[in-house]
C-alpha positions as CSV (number, residue, x, y, z in Angstrom):
1,X,-13.6,0.9,7.0
2,X,-10.1,1.5,5.8
3,X,-7.4,-1.3,7.1
4,X,-4.4,0.9,6.6
5,X,-1.7,-1.8,8.9
6,X,-1.1,-5.5,9.0
7,X,1.0,-8.0,10.4
8,X,1.4,-11.2,8.6
9,X,3.4,-14.4,9.6
10,X,4.7,-16.2,6.1
11,X,5.9,-19.4,5.7
12,X,7.4,-20.5,2.6
13,X,7.2,-24.3,1.4
14,X,10.2,-26.6,2.0
15,X,12.0,-28.5,-0.9
16,X,11.5,-32.0,-1.2
17,X,14.0,-34.6,-0.2
18,X,16.1,-36.4,-3.0
19,X,15.2,-39.7,-3.2
20,X,18.2,-42.8,-3.1
21,X,17.1,-45.5,-5.4
22,X,18.7,-48.1,-7.9
23,X,17.4,-49.8,-10.9
24,X,16.1,-53.5,-10.3
25,X,14.7,-54.8,-13.8
26,X,14.8,-58.5,-14.8
27,X,16.6,-57.4,-18.0
28,X,18.9,-54.7,-16.7
29,X,21.5,-56.3,-14.4
30,X,23.5,-52.9,-14.5
31,X,20.4,-50.7,-13.7
32,X,22.4,-48.1,-11.5
33,X,21.2,-45.2,-9.3
34,X,18.2,-43.5,-10.8
35,X,16.9,-41.2,-7.4
36,X,15.1,-38.4,-8.8
37,X,15.1,-34.6,-7.4
38,X,12.8,-33.1,-5.0
39,X,10.4,-30.6,-6.2
40,X,11.0,-26.6,-4.7
41,X,8.8,-25.4,-2.1
42,X,6.0,-22.9,-3.2
43,X,6.9,-19.0,-2.9
44,X,4.3,-16.4,-1.1
45,X,3.7,-14.0,-3.8
46,X,2.4,-10.2,-3.1
47,X,0.4,-8.8,-5.8
48,X,-1.0,-4.7,-6.6
49,X,-4.6,-5.4,-7.1
50,X,-6.1,-2.0,-8.0
51,X,-9.6,-3.6,-7.2
52,X,-8.7,-3.5,-3.5
53,X,-8.5,-0.6,-1.3
54,X,-8.4,-2.0,2.4
55,X,-5.9,-4.6,4.5
56,X,-8.9,-5.8,6.2
57,X,-8.7,-9.8,5.0
58,X,-4.9,-9.8,6.7
59,X,-6.9,-8.7,9.9
60,X,-8.6,-11.8,10.3
61,X,-6.3,-14.6,9.0
62,X,-2.7,-14.1,9.9
63,X,-0.4,-17.2,8.7
64,X,-0.1,-18.0,5.8
65,X,1.8,-21.4,4.8
66,X,3.2,-22.3,0.9
67,X,3.2,-26.3,-0.3
68,X,5.9,-28.2,0.0
69,X,7.3,-29.8,-2.6
70,X,7.1,-33.4,-3.0
71,X,10.0,-36.1,-2.7
72,X,12.0,-37.4,-5.6
73,X,10.9,-41.1,-6.7
74,X,12.5,-43.7,-8.2
75,X,12.8,-44.2,-12.1
76,X,14.4,-40.2,-12.1
77,X,11.0,-38.8,-11.1
78,X,11.0,-35.2,-9.7
79,X,9.1,-34.5,-7.3
80,X,6.1,-32.1,-7.8
81,X,6.7,-28.2,-6.8
82,X,4.7,-26.6,-4.6
83,X,2.2,-24.5,-5.4
84,X,2.4,-20.1,-5.0
85,X,0.6,-18.6,-2.7
86,X,-0.6,-15.0,-4.4
87,X,-1.7,-12.5,-1.6
88,X,-3.3,-9.5,-3.3
89,X,-3.3,-6.3,-1.6
90,X,-3.9,-2.8,-2.4
91,X,-1.7,-0.8,-4.9
92,X,0.3,1.4,-2.4
93,X,1.2,-1.0,-0.2
94,X,4.5,-1.2,1.6
95,X,5.8,-4.2,2.5
96,X,8.1,-4.7,5.5
97,X,10.4,-7.5,7.4
98,X,9.4,-6.5,11.0
99,X,12.3,-8.3,12.2
100,X,15.1,-6.2,10.5
101,X,12.7,-3.3,9.2
102,X,13.8,-3.6,5.9
103,X,11.6,-2.7,2.7
104,X,10.7,-5.7,1.2
105,X,8.3,-3.5,-1.5
106,X,6.7,-1.0,-2.5
107,X,3.6,-1.9,-4.4
108,X,2.6,1.3,-6.2
109,X,1.3,0.2,-9.5
110,X,-1.3,-2.3,-10.4
111,X,0.0,-5.9,-11.1
112,X,3.4,-5.6,-9.4
113,X,4.6,-8.5,-7.9
114,X,7.2,-8.9,-5.4
115,X,8.2,-12.7,-4.0
116,X,8.1,-11.9,-0.2
117,X,8.7,-15.5,1.0
118,X,11.3,-18.0,-1.4
119,X,10.5,-21.8,-1.3
120,X,13.1,-24.2,-0.5
121,X,15.1,-26.2,-3.2
122,X,14.4,-29.5,-3.8
123,X,17.6,-32.1,-3.0
124,X,19.4,-33.7,-5.0
125,X,18.7,-37.8,-5.8
126,X,21.2,-39.7,-6.2
127,X,21.1,-40.3,-10.0
128,X,22.4,-36.8,-10.3
129,X,25.7,-38.1,-8.3
130,X,26.8,-40.4,-10.3
131,X,30.2,-40.4,-12.2
132,X,32.7,-42.6,-13.8
133,X,34.5,-43.4,-10.4
134,X,31.6,-43.4,-8.4
135,X,28.9,-45.5,-10.3
136,X,26.5,-46.3,-7.1
137,X,26.3,-43.1,-5.3
138,X,24.0,-43.6,-2.2
139,X,23.9,-39.9,-1.6
140,X,21.2,-37.9,-2.0
141,X,20.1,-34.4,-0.5
142,X,17.6,-33.0,2.0
143,X,15.4,-30.8,0.8
144,X,16.0,-27.1,2.2
145,X,13.6,-25.2,4.4
146,X,11.2,-22.3,2.9
147,X,11.7,-18.6,3.8
148,X,9.8,-17.9,7.1
149,X,9.5,-14.1,8.6
150,X,7.2,-12.0,9.6
151,X,5.4,-9.2,7.6
152,X,4.4,-5.7,8.4
153,X,1.6,-4.2,5.7
154,X,1.4,-0.3,5.8
155,X,-1.1,1.0,3.2
156,X,-0.5,4.4,1.5
157,X,-3.4,5.7,-0.4
158,X,-2.4,6.9,-3.7
159,X,-4.0,9.8,-5.2
160,X,-3.0,12.9,-6.6
161,X,-4.6,15.2,-3.9
162,X,-4.7,15.3,-0.6
163,X,-7.2,17.6,1.0
164,X,-6.3,18.6,5.1
165,X,-7.7,20.3,7.6
166,X,-9.5,21.2,10.9
167,X,-12.5,19.1,11.8
168,X,-15.8,20.4,10.3
169,X,-13.7,22.7,7.7
170,X,-15.5,21.1,4.8
171,X,-13.2,18.6,3.4
172,X,-16.0,15.8,2.8
173,X,-18.5,17.8,1.3
174,X,-15.7,19.4,-1.2
175,X,-14.9,15.9,-2.1
176,X,-18.4,14.9,-2.6
177,X,-19.1,18.3,-4.5
178,X,-16.3,18.0,-7.1
179,X,-16.2,13.8,-7.3
180,X,-18.8,10.6,-7.1
181,X,-17.2,9.9,-3.9
182,X,-19.9,9.6,-0.8
183,X,-18.0,10.2,1.9
184,X,-20.2,10.4,5.7
185,X,-21.2,13.6,5.9
186,X,-22.0,15.4,9.8
187,X,-22.2,18.3,11.4
188,X,-19.6,17.2,14.4
189,X,-16.3,16.9,14.4
190,X,-14.2,13.7,13.4
191,X,-16.8,13.0,11.3
192,X,-14.3,11.2,8.9
193,X,-12.5,8.3,9.9
194,X,-10.7,7.1,7.4
195,X,-8.8,8.3,4.0
196,X,-11.5,8.2,1.1
197,X,-10.5,9.2,-2.4
198,X,-12.5,10.4,-5.1
199,X,-12.2,10.9,-9.1
200,X,-12.6,14.3,-9.9
201,X,-13.8,14.6,-13.6
202,X,-11.6,17.6,-15.5
203,X,-11.0,18.4,-19.0
204,X,-10.2,15.6,-21.7
205,X,-7.9,12.8,-19.8
206,X,-7.2,15.6,-16.9
207,X,-9.1,14.2,-14.1
208,X,-7.3,13.7,-11.2
209,X,-7.9,11.4,-7.9
210,X,-8.2,13.2,-4.3
211,X,-8.0,12.1,-0.8
212,X,-10.0,13.4,2.2
213,X,-8.1,12.9,5.0
214,X,-9.4,12.9,8.8
215,X,-9.1,16.2,10.6
216,X,-6.3,17.4,12.0
217,X,-5.8,19.5,15.4
218,X,-3.1,21.3,17.2
219,X,-1.0,18.0,18.8
220,X,-1.7,15.7,16.3
221,X,1.7,15.0,16.1
222,X,1.6,14.0,19.8
223,X,-1.5,11.3,19.1
224,X,-4.2,14.2,20.2
225,X,-7.5,13.5,18.0
226,X,-6.8,10.6,15.7
227,X,-3.2,11.1,15.3
228,X,-1.4,11.7,12.2
229,X,-1.3,8.0,11.6
230,X,-3.6,9.1,8.3
231,X,-1.3,11.9,7.0
232,X,1.0,9.4,5.5
233,X,-1.7,8.8,2.8
234,X,-0.9,12.0,1.4
235,X,3.1,10.9,1.4
236,X,2.3,10.0,-2.3
237,X,0.2,13.0,-3.0
238,X,1.8,15.8,-5.3
239,X,-0.1,18.7,-4.7
240,X,-2.6,19.5,-1.2
241,X,-5.5,21.8,-0.7
242,X,-5.7,22.7,2.9
243,X,-9.0,23.6,3.5
244,X,-10.1,26.3,6.1
245,X,-13.5,27.2,7.3
246,X,-14.0,30.8,6.2
247,X,-16.2,31.2,9.1
248,X,-13.7,30.6,11.6
249,X,-12.6,33.3,13.9
250,X,-9.4,33.7,13.3
251,X,-8.9,31.4,9.7
252,X,-5.2,32.2,9.6
253,X,-4.8,30.6,13.5
254,X,-6.5,27.3,11.7
255,X,-4.1,27.7,8.8
256,X,-0.8,28.1,11.2
257,X,-2.4,24.6,13.0
258,X,-2.6,22.9,10.2
259,X,0.8,23.6,8.2
260,X,2.5,23.2,11.8
261,X,1.3,19.4,12.0
262,X,2.9,18.8,8.9
263,X,5.9,20.2,9.5
264,X,6.1,18.6,12.7
265,X,5.4,15.0,10.8
266,X,7.8,15.5,7.9
267,X,8.4,13.2,5.2
268,X,8.5,16.7,2.8
269,X,5.2,17.1,3.6
270,X,5.5,21.0,4.1
271,X,7.3,21.2,0.8
272,X,4.8,19.8,-1.4
273,X,3.1,22.7,-4.2
274,X,0.0,23.9,-2.1
275,X,-3.1,26.1,-2.6
276,X,-5.4,27.9,0.6
277,X,-9.1,27.3,0.3
278,X,-11.5,29.5,2.1
279,X,-14.9,26.8,2.4
280,X,-18.2,28.1,3.1
281,X,-18.4,31.1,1.5
282,X,-22.2,30.8,1.7
283,X,-22.3,31.5,5.4
284,X,-19.4,34.0,5.8
285,X,-20.6,35.8,2.6
286,X,-18.4,37.9,0.8
287,X,-14.6,38.2,1.9
288,X,-11.7,40.8,0.9
289,X,-8.9,38.3,0.5
290,X,-6.4,40.8,0.4
291,X,-6.4,40.9,4.0
292,X,-5.1,37.2,4.5
293,X,-1.5,35.9,4.1
294,X,-1.5,32.5,4.7
295,X,2.1,32.3,3.8
296,X,2.2,33.8,0.4
297,X,-0.3,30.8,-0.8
298,X,-2.7,31.1,-4.0
299,X,-6.2,31.5,-1.6
300,X,-9.8,30.7,-2.9
301,X,-13.2,31.8,-1.7
302,X,-15.5,28.6,-2.4
303,X,-18.7,27.0,-1.8
304,X,-19.5,23.4,-1.9
305,X,-23.3,24.5,-1.6
306,X,-23.7,26.9,-4.1
307,X,-21.0,25.9,-6.2
308,X,-18.8,29.3,-5.7
309,X,-15.5,29.0,-6.8
310,X,-15.6,24.8,-7.2
311,X,-14.5,25.3,-11.0
312,X,-11.9,28.0,-10.2
313,X,-10.5,25.6,-7.7
314,X,-10.3,22.4,-9.7
315,X,-8.3,24.6,-12.2
316,X,-5.9,25.5,-10.0
317,X,-5.7,22.7,-8.4
318,X,-4.7,21.2,-12.4
319,X,-2.4,23.9,-13.2
320,X,-0.4,23.0,-9.8
321,X,-0.2,19.1,-10.6
322,X,0.9,20.3,-14.3
323,X,3.7,22.0,-12.6
324,X,4.5,19.3,-10.2
325,X,4.5,16.5,-13.0
């Protein structure tokens, strides 16, 4: 199950208070101030982890609080800093401040880190305020509070290629044929309920990642079917492969529905390089591709069952990727 959105509350650690203290030792008649500083509060950090693929953890735990800094002590002892909390999220996670809508970070590379909530600074002890004219200051500072905010996490899968099409166009079967991915395959609509990624091997170090998206129906931009929420997963793709069932009564109408939904969604999806792949050639038999226009896009006829046209499709996708680099 892919969880691609979550909302969490963050509370960074507060800074520790500075200490007000004076040295009182038997053989030190003029000991003076020796109050130490408070420790800094812990930060809350997000890190992109290539080993994670879902935000599921954040559905079960929504509140995160970092340690506060310890108070300063006498003998100029500084309080210990609070420990940071590191929250690991999938690569491709966008972090937004819920109240302002501002993007805090877009963690699109493995290992990227961002401090989403900063811990409060520790207060200064009275030893810091001693001067030649004020030799016994009683002043010390309280620690500063740590940041407190609510953030929205949104996962946009990072793939080179996005497979889009109507329900039962053969997207899952295609992905299982060209990669080692094992998406759910069935003879009923909306078999795919969440995006599935697969790595396609091609040439020497020329492989690419393909995302299988849930089926799109006319009106998806209005919330019909599964809606358009999964289209965000191909915003980062460089190439779109439009899969059309060659056995449909009107393949060009199917293509019009798909591309129309991409255009209405926006975010530049309708401007990405794409090819049209007519699937299920084993069912429809030979088709004269010259009778179709499909908006002038390149058209391929393939069968995931017999393997017909699969290598040609992979080569065509690789060429588009090279051109889009």
